[in-house]
N, C-alpha and C positions, 0 to 999 in steps of 0.2 A: 745190391746189383741185382734182384732178379726184375726189376722193370727193365734193364739193358735187355732182356731176354725177348722180351715183349715190343721193345723197340726195333729188335735186331729183324725180329719175325715180321711186324710191320713195313721194313724195307725192303727185306725181302721177298714181300706179298708188290711189293709196290714194283721192282724191278723184273720181277718174274710176269706178272700181269702185264707190262708194258711189253715185254719179250713177247709171249705168247699172244698179242693182238699184233704184235711187228712180223711174227713170222708167218701168221694166213698169207700173205701176199709173196713172202719168201718161199714158200714151200708151194706156190699156186707155178711161180717161174721156174724153181730150179728141180722140186722136188723134196719128199720132206725127210727123206735117205740123206740126200748133199746136204741140206738145211740141219739137221742135226748135225754128222761131222763136221761139217765147217764154221757152224758157231762153235763146238768146241774147242778145234783148233782155237780160232780166233781166241778164245775165253785166253788159251792154255799162253796164247804170243801175248797178251795182254800180263797176264799171270808172272809172266819169267822177268821183265824186268823190275817187276813192283817185291816181288820177294825178299831179297835182299833187305830191303825197308821196313816191308811188314814185319819181316820171320828171319832175323838175320842167322838163326841157327836149327834146321830142320833135321833133330833128332827124332829117330823113327824105330822104335822096338816092333819086334818080329811079328808079335802077335798082331797087336793095333795096324801094321804097314797089308797083314796079311787080308786082315778085317776089308782095309780098303780097298785092296785088287779087288776081292770079290764084290767086295759093292760098286767099285766102276764094272764090272759085267754086269750084274747085274740093272743098274743105272742105263745102261746102255737097253737091254733087252727092253727094258720096262716102256724105254719110249719107242722103241720099234713096235710094241704091241697096243701104246697108248694112240699113235697115229694112224695104226690100222683100225685100232678102234673106231678115230674119229672118219675114217674112209668107209667104213662098212656100213656104218649105224646110225640113229638119227640122235644129234646132237643130245636135245633135252635128256636123253636115255642114257646116254655114252658118258656124258660129262658129269653129272652126279654120281655115278658109280668109282670113275675114276677118282672122284676127288675126296671118294673116302681113304685114303692113302694116310691123312692124319689119325685117322681110329686107327688105322691098322698098326702106324707106328707107337702109338700111345700104349696099345695092347701088348704090343711087342716089347716095347723097353719096361712096362713095369713087370712083366714075365721074365725077361733074358737078361736086362740092366738092371734089375732092380727097383729101377724108377720109383717115387714116392711122391704123390698128390694129396693134398688138402683137398676135401669136399667140398668148397670153394673152388679149387682151380677145376675140380673133374667135372663140374657142374658148367664151370664158364668154358672150358674148352668143348662142350657138349654142345653148348648154344652156338660155339663158332665154325663146328662142320655140321649144323645142321642149317646155320647161318649158310654156309660154303654151296649147301647142296641145293637149297631153296635157292639163292644165287643163279645156281648153273643150271635150274631149269627153268623152261620155256612153255608154259602151260598151250601155248596159242600153237606152238609146234608138235604137240603131243594129240591135240583135238583132231591137227591134221592130219597126222599122221592115222590116228582110229578111225578117219573118215575113209581111207582107204589111198592116201595120193601115196604113203611109203609105209604098206601094211605090217612088215617085220621090224617089230619092235625092239624084238630079241636079237638082229642082226647090231655086231659088234658089242655085246653084252660081255661074253667072255673074256675077250680080249681087253676091254675095258677094266676088267676086275683082275685080271692077270696081270695088267701093271699097276695097279693099284696097291698089289701087292707085293711086288718086287719092289716099286717105290717106298713100302711100310719098315723093306728089309735092306735096303740100300739106308735110308737116315737111321735105322737102329746101330748100323755098321759102322755110319760118319760119327751117330752120335757114342759107341762104344771106344771108337779112336782118338777124335779130336781133341779128347782133354791130357792124353797123353803124348799127342805129337801137336806141331803149330797147328792155326787155324787156317794156315795155307796151305798145306799139305795137303789136307782131303780132296781140295777142290781140285790142284796140281795131279795127284793119282786117278781120281775118278775121269777128268778129262785124257786124258792120256791113256787108258784103259779103254775108254771108249772111242777115240782115234784109230788105236789100234784093230779095238774087237768089228768096229765099222768098217775098216780098209783089210782086213779080212777075210770079213764074210762078205761082202760087194758081191764078188764075182759069185760065189752061189745063192747068193738072194736075188741074181739077175740087174744087179745096180751098179749105178756111172757113177763114180766118185773121182772120176778125174777132176784136174781144177778146171776153172774159165771163167771169163771176167764175172760173170753172174754170180760168181761163189766168193766172189769178194766187193761184193756193191755195199754203197752206206749202209743200207737195212739191214745184212747181214752182221758186219760190224758191231749195230750198235746195238743188236741181240745177243752179240758173243760179251760185251761190254756189259749189257743188262744182267746176264746170265752170272757173268765172274764176281759184279757186286752181290747181287743177291747170296751164292752161294759162299761169299766172302762173311756174308750177314748173319745166315743161320750156322757158321759155325762158331763165329763169335758170339753166338748168340748160347750156343749150348758149352762153350768153353771159360766164359765170365762164370766167375763167381756168384753161386746162385742160380748157374744156368739152368734150363730146362729143356730139353729135347723135348718133349710133350707142345710144349707150351709156344715154342719157336714154329713148331712143323704144320700146328693146328691153326696157326695165324697166319703162316707163307701160305696155305689154302685162300686165303682171300684174294690170291693172286687173279680168281675167275671173275670176283667182285672187280679189280682193279682193270682188267681185258672190257668188263661190261660197261665202265663206267665209258670209258674209249669210244666203245660204240655208242653209247648216249650221244657223247657230245660232236663225236669228227662223222658218224654215219647216221647220225637225227633217229637212231633205235628208241626205244619208249621201254622203259622199266615194267615189267609187266607184276601186279601187285605182290605173288608170293615172291618174286626177285627183292622187292623194295624192302619185305618184310626179313627174308634173309640177311639184306645189308644193317637193315636195323639191329638184328638178332645177332648178328657177327660182331657190331661194333660196342653192342652193349657187354657180349662177353670177353674185349680187350678192357672194355672200361672196369669190367671187374676184377680181371687181371692185373691191373694198372694200380687199380686203389684198395682192392680187399685181398687179392690175391697173394700177395708177398708176403 
């Protein structure tokens, strides 16, 4: 059933890449903080009626439950650092750093969870991660930055790296807990924690989380639904027999390529040579996992 992890990772990448692309306009309208909190709320609302169908029993041993609570806290903190990085820094510097989270997840899952990977799987995962980094880098933007238009290339680097480390911790926590609980429960707990922490920290961070008509727009509902489906696919890919946390998270990082594809089609953007190479490398890695990595 190893191939199911690969397919689940692809579904996650498609959903999260679409959600990331859609979130740009939403964040400009209502702010990144509200976008995070209310997309999580919509995800939770979507999951509640589906839970009896997808998982009638919600058994939760104490340690996996605690791991999910901590992961939920880390997940919200990671999102705040990620959006701060994109706000402060040059996207083509920040994005590749943030998209190193699959590498961090892989290392942590081997060290903490004792995950075992074959040499073929390691090579394929490394190719996917390198492809994701190349796809999220626009060399033309870097050249403009070096020419003096945006001289501070290091701005946003630390928040992006912090976000990647936190996301790595989040997925290790989910990888530890998911096999012991329903594949639905991790998503619900992460969203409950995110909504709670977001509401509690809003005054200290000087953020307004009061609802308005814009916070329940069609665009935000779409983002919430896509994030729900994407996260369910990720946890499903971890829990199926033969499931692999490093494989699923590595492929989920291809969401950046999905978002770039939307820009190519809808915004008439052009992929640069390194981005094309990144897409090809990522797809080659997926092909290797599907046909040689099981």
